[in-house]
C-alpha positions as CSV (number, residue, x, y, z in Angstrom):
1,M,31.1,-69.9,-16.9
2,I,33.8,-72.5,-16.4
3,L,33.0,-75.6,-14.5
4,L,35.4,-76.6,-12.0
5,Q,34.4,-79.1,-9.7
6,L,30.9,-81.1,-9.4
7,R,30.3,-82.6,-6.0
8,A,27.0,-84.9,-5.6
9,N,24.8,-86.7,-3.3
10,F,22.6,-87.5,-6.6
11,G,21.3,-91.1,-7.7
12,K,24.0,-93.6,-7.7
13,L,26.5,-90.7,-7.4
14,H,28.3,-90.1,-4.0
15,G,31.4,-88.3,-5.1
16,T,33.2,-85.8,-6.6
17,L,34.3,-85.1,-10.4
18,T,36.8,-82.6,-10.7
19,L,37.1,-80.9,-14.5
20,H,40.0,-79.1,-16.2
21,E,40.5,-76.7,-18.6
22,G,39.8,-77.2,-22.2
23,L,37.4,-80.2,-23.3
24,N,36.7,-82.9,-20.9
25,E,35.4,-86.1,-21.8
26,L,34.2,-88.9,-19.5
27,C,34.7,-92.5,-20.8
28,L,33.3,-94.8,-18.6
29,P,31.1,-97.8,-19.2
30,N,27.6,-98.5,-19.3
31,E,25.9,-97.6,-16.2
32,A,28.6,-95.8,-14.8
33,G,27.0,-92.5,-14.5
34,K,27.8,-90.5,-17.2
35,S,24.6,-89.7,-17.8
36,T,23.9,-89.3,-14.0
37,W,26.5,-86.6,-14.0
38,S,24.6,-84.8,-17.1
39,A,21.4,-84.9,-15.1
40,F,23.2,-83.7,-11.9
41,L,24.5,-80.6,-13.8
42,L,21.0,-79.4,-15.0
43,A,19.5,-80.2,-12.0
44,M,22.0,-77.8,-10.0
45,L,21.6,-75.4,-12.9
46,Y,18.2,-75.2,-13.1
47,G,16.7,-77.3,-10.2
48,I,14.3,-80.3,-10.1
49,D,11.1,-80.0,-11.7
50,T,8.6,-81.1,-8.9
51,R,5.7,-81.0,-11.4
52,E,7.2,-83.6,-13.7
53,R,5.0,-86.9,-14.4
54,A,5.9,-90.1,-15.4
55,T,5.8,-90.4,-19.3
56,R,7.8,-92.8,-21.8
57,E,10.7,-90.4,-22.4
58,N,11.8,-90.5,-18.7
59,Q,11.3,-94.0,-18.3
60,N,8.1,-93.8,-16.3
61,L,10.0,-92.3,-13.7
62,P,9.9,-88.6,-12.8
63,A,13.7,-86.9,-12.1
64,K,12.5,-86.2,-8.3
65,E,12.2,-90.3,-8.1
66,R,14.7,-91.5,-10.6
67,Y,17.4,-89.7,-9.0
68,R,16.7,-90.0,-5.2
69,P,20.3,-91.0,-3.9
70,W,20.6,-95.0,-3.5
71,D,21.7,-95.0,0.4
72,G,18.4,-93.0,1.2
73,S,20.4,-89.8,2.0
74,S,19.0,-86.7,1.3
75,M,19.7,-85.4,-2.3
76,E,21.8,-82.6,-2.6
77,G,25.0,-81.2,-4.3
78,A,27.4,-78.1,-5.1
79,I,29.3,-77.2,-8.0
80,D,32.7,-74.8,-8.2
81,L,32.8,-72.5,-11.2
82,I,34.4,-69.3,-12.5
83,W,31.6,-66.9,-13.6
84,N,32.6,-63.4,-14.6
85,G,36.0,-63.8,-13.0
86,R,34.6,-65.0,-10.0
87,A,35.0,-67.9,-8.1
88,I,31.7,-69.1,-7.2
89,T,30.1,-72.0,-5.5
90,I,26.3,-72.7,-5.7
91,E,24.7,-75.4,-3.5
92,R,21.2,-77.3,-3.4
93,R,20.0,-78.9,-1.0
94,S,16.5,-80.9,-0.3
95,Q,14.1,-78.8,1.7
96,G,11.1,-80.6,3.4
97,R,9.8,-82.8,0.8
98,T,11.1,-80.6,-2.1
99,P,14.2,-82.0,-3.7
100,M,16.9,-79.4,-4.2
101,G,14.7,-77.0,-2.9
102,A,17.2,-74.8,-1.0
103,F,19.8,-72.8,-3.0
104,R,22.7,-70.7,-1.8
105,A,25.5,-69.3,-3.7
106,Y,28.7,-67.9,-2.6
107,E,31.9,-66.6,-3.2
108,T,34.1,-69.7,-2.8
109,E,37.1,-68.0,-0.9
110,S,35.3,-65.5,1.4
111,G,31.9,-66.9,1.7
112,T,30.2,-63.6,0.5
113,P,26.7,-64.2,-0.8
114,V,26.2,-63.5,-4.5
115,P,22.7,-62.3,-4.2
116,E,22.6,-62.1,-8.3
117,L,22.3,-65.7,-8.5
118,T,18.9,-67.2,-7.2
119,A,17.0,-70.4,-7.4
120,E,15.0,-69.4,-9.9
121,N,17.3,-67.7,-12.1
122,C,20.3,-69.3,-11.7
123,G,20.4,-71.2,-14.9
124,R,18.9,-68.6,-17.1
125,T,21.9,-66.2,-15.5
126,L,24.9,-68.5,-16.3
127,C,24.1,-69.9,-19.2
128,G,22.2,-67.0,-21.0
129,A,19.2,-69.4,-21.8
130,E,16.0,-70.6,-20.6
131,R,16.2,-74.1,-19.4
132,S,13.9,-75.6,-22.4
133,V,16.6,-73.8,-24.8
134,F,19.6,-75.3,-23.2
135,E,18.3,-78.8,-23.3
136,R,18.0,-78.4,-27.1
137,T,21.3,-76.6,-27.8
138,A,24.5,-76.7,-25.0
139,F,23.0,-79.8,-23.4
140,V,22.2,-82.8,-25.8
141,R,21.5,-85.9,-23.9
142,Q,21.9,-89.7,-25.2
143,L,19.3,-90.3,-28.0
144,G,18.5,-86.5,-27.6
145,M,19.3,-85.2,-31.5
146,A,15.7,-85.5,-32.4
147,V,14.8,-81.9,-33.6
148,S,11.5,-80.8,-31.7
149,S,9.9,-77.8,-32.0
150,D,10.3,-74.7,-29.1
151,A,8.7,-71.4,-28.7
152,Q,11.7,-69.7,-27.2
153,L,14.7,-71.5,-29.5
154,E,12.3,-70.5,-32.4
155,Q,12.1,-66.6,-31.3
156,R,16.0,-66.5,-30.8
157,L,16.9,-68.1,-34.2
158,S,14.1,-65.9,-35.7
159,A,15.8,-62.5,-33.9
160,L,19.3,-63.8,-35.1
161,V,17.8,-63.8,-38.5
162,T,16.2,-60.3,-38.8
163,T,18.4,-58.5,-36.4
164,G,21.5,-60.2,-35.8
165,E,21.3,-60.5,-32.2
166,E,19.5,-63.2,-30.0
167,G,17.3,-60.6,-28.4
168,P,13.4,-60.2,-29.0
169,S,12.6,-59.8,-32.6
170,A,11.0,-57.0,-34.1
171,S,7.7,-58.9,-34.7
172,A,8.0,-59.8,-30.6
173,L,8.6,-56.2,-29.7
174,E,5.4,-54.8,-31.8
175,K,3.5,-57.4,-29.9
176,K,5.0,-56.4,-26.9
177,L,4.0,-52.7,-27.3
178,R,0.7,-53.6,-28.6
179,D,-0.2,-55.5,-25.4
180,L,1.2,-52.6,-23.2
181,K,-0.6,-49.9,-25.0
182,N,-3.7,-52.1,-24.9
183,K,-3.2,-52.6,-21.1
184,Y,-2.8,-49.2,-20.2
185,T,-5.2,-47.0,-22.5
186,Y,-8.0,-50.0,-23.1
187,R,-11.1,-49.1,-21.4
188,T,-10.4,-51.8,-18.8
189,G,-6.8,-50.8,-18.7
190,L,-4.8,-49.5,-15.8
191,L,-4.8,-45.8,-17.2
192,P,-9.1,-45.6,-17.4
193,R,-9.0,-47.2,-13.9
194,L,-6.7,-44.4,-12.7
195,Q,-8.5,-41.9,-14.4
196,A,-11.9,-42.9,-13.0
197,R,-10.2,-43.3,-9.7
198,R,-8.8,-39.5,-9.8
199,D,-12.3,-38.3,-11.1
200,E,-14.0,-39.9,-7.8
201,L,-11.3,-38.3,-5.5
202,Q,-11.6,-34.8,-7.1
203,A,-15.7,-35.2,-6.5
204,Q,-14.8,-36.2,-2.9
205,L,-12.3,-33.3,-2.5
206,S,-14.9,-30.6,-4.0
207,A,-17.7,-32.2,-1.3
208,L,-15.4,-32.1,1.5
209,R,-14.5,-28.2,0.4
210,A,-18.1,-27.4,0.4
211,A,-18.9,-28.9,3.9
212,Q,-15.8,-26.7,5.0
213,A,-17.1,-23.6,3.8
214,E,-20.5,-24.4,5.2
215,A,-19.4,-25.2,8.3
216,E,-17.1,-21.6,8.3
217,A,-20.5,-19.9,7.1
218,Q,-22.3,-21.3,10.2
219,R,-19.3,-20.2,12.5
220,Q,-19.0,-16.8,11.6
221,A,-22.8,-16.6,11.4
222,A,-22.6,-17.6,15.1
223,E,-20.0,-15.3,16.1
224,R,-22.4,-12.3,14.6
225,A,-25.3,-13.1,16.7
226,K,-23.3,-13.5,19.9
227,A,-21.6,-10.4,19.3
228,A,-25.2,-8.7,19.0
229,A,-27.0,-10.3,21.6
230,P,-27.7,-7.7,24.9
231,F,-25.6,-8.2,27.5
232,A,-27.3,-9.1,30.4
233,A,-25.4,-7.3,33.7
234,P,-25.7,-8.6,37.1
235,P,-28.1,-6.6,39.5
236,S,-26.6,-4.1,41.8
237,E,-27.0,-3.9,45.4
238,E,-29.5,-1.7,45.5
239,E,-32.0,-3.8,43.0
240,R,-31.5,-6.7,45.0
241,Q,-32.6,-4.9,48.2
242,V,-35.7,-3.4,46.3
243,R,-36.2,-7.0,45.0
244,E,-36.2,-8.6,48.6
245,E,-38.0,-6.0,50.6
246,A,-41.0,-6.9,47.6
247,R,-40.5,-10.4,48.1
248,Q,-40.9,-9.9,51.6
249,A,-44.2,-7.9,51.0
250,A,-45.4,-10.3,49.1
251,Q,-44.9,-12.9,51.4
252,S,-46.5,-11.0,54.3
253,N,-49.7,-10.3,51.9
254,A,-49.8,-13.8,51.5
255,F,-51.4,-14.3,55.4
256,V,-54.3,-11.9,54.7
257,T,-57.3,-12.9,52.9
258,A,-59.2,-10.5,50.2
259,S,-61.3,-9.3,52.8
260,G,-58.3,-8.0,55.0
261,R,-58.4,-10.7,57.6
262,L,-55.5,-13.2,58.6
263,D,-55.5,-16.7,56.4
264,C,-55.2,-18.8,59.3
265,E,-54.6,-21.8,57.0
266,V,-51.8,-20.4,55.6
267,L,-50.4,-19.4,58.9
268,Q,-50.6,-23.2,60.3
269,Q,-48.7,-24.4,57.4
270,F,-45.8,-21.7,58.1
271,A,-46.1,-22.2,61.5
272,Q,-45.6,-26.0,61.4
273,P,-43.3,-27.1,58.4
274,A,-42.5,-30.3,57.1
275,A,-38.8,-29.8,57.0
276,P,-36.7,-30.0,60.4
277,A,-35.1,-26.7,59.9
278,R,-37.3,-23.9,61.0
279,K,-37.8,-20.4,59.3
280,R,-38.5,-17.4,61.4
281,Y,-40.9,-14.8,59.8
282,S,-42.1,-11.7,60.9
283,F,-44.7,-8.8,59.5
284,W,-46.5,-6.1,60.5
285,V,-50.7,-6.0,60.6
286,E,-52.9,-3.8,61.8
287,F,-55.8,-5.1,64.0
288,T,-59.2,-4.0,64.9
289,P,-60.8,-5.6,68.1
290,E,-63.3,-7.5,65.9
291,D,-60.0,-8.8,64.0
292,I,-58.6,-9.7,67.3
293,A,-61.4,-11.5,68.6
294,W,-61.6,-13.3,65.7
295,F,-57.9,-14.1,65.6
296,K,-58.0,-15.7,69.0
297,Q,-61.4,-17.6,68.1
298,G,-59.7,-19.1,65.0
299,A,-56.2,-19.7,67.1
300,A,-58.3,-21.7,69.7
301,E,-59.7,-24.0,67.2
302,R,-56.7,-24.7,65.8
303,G,-54.5,-24.9,68.8
304,F,-52.2,-21.8,68.0
305,R,-50.0,-20.6,70.6
306,Y,-49.7,-16.3,70.3
307,G,-48.6,-13.4,72.3
308,S,-48.0,-9.8,72.0
309,V,-44.7,-7.6,71.8
310,K,-44.9,-4.2,72.9
């Protein structure tokens, strides 16, 4: 990464700093902004730590308060740089109540976005180090030469000694391998949970298959019973006629008592039906003179009208 130009609205800074090829040295009086430009560069690369609290090291003012623009405007800035042979501009602007919360990276000439750079990985990608490592190696503030421990820096130094590279050391790789093994194979790990889930799904599948087989067996049994059932054919015309004659004969017999006489009570019910629509009934009965006299007497008592047909 090669820095070309810094544009800042940050603390007392409200302007542009143009850098040139090679080593650049700022020779300015005290309180002229040298430390502020350094803090601005760090904020543009790694952002503002909004969780920082007032301590003795930061003069009892966190960065979000210490570098608030003096003119009351929003904290923001931009850097033009060369990265992997590409001219790129990165911008950070305040978003809501988060200083330098909005991030944008694009090619300087075309404005094409650079998706490889984000607010979270910008400094790590451009500088090849986490913030804590960068602050203790390539970025040293005034009175910042005191040696203090840093886990990530120690890991990198240990890797250089053991492997000759800055990547993870052999012990770190072994630990990571053990952690992954425990994560996937321990009884509470991912692999046992997946195996238990597989067994559960297999049991559900077996139950579904058994239910499907039982339903199919019931369907086949119903089809066999239907095929074996006798077929009830509709009655023929001759059968319907015989049934009708039998019904009429039974109806005629309803008007005759067990002694062979006409039942006047039944005749009265049929002579005066409750329904508005009347039906006409005809029947044949042989009478003796005594029956005729008895019939006339019963008809007169009940108000029947009768006649004779020759």
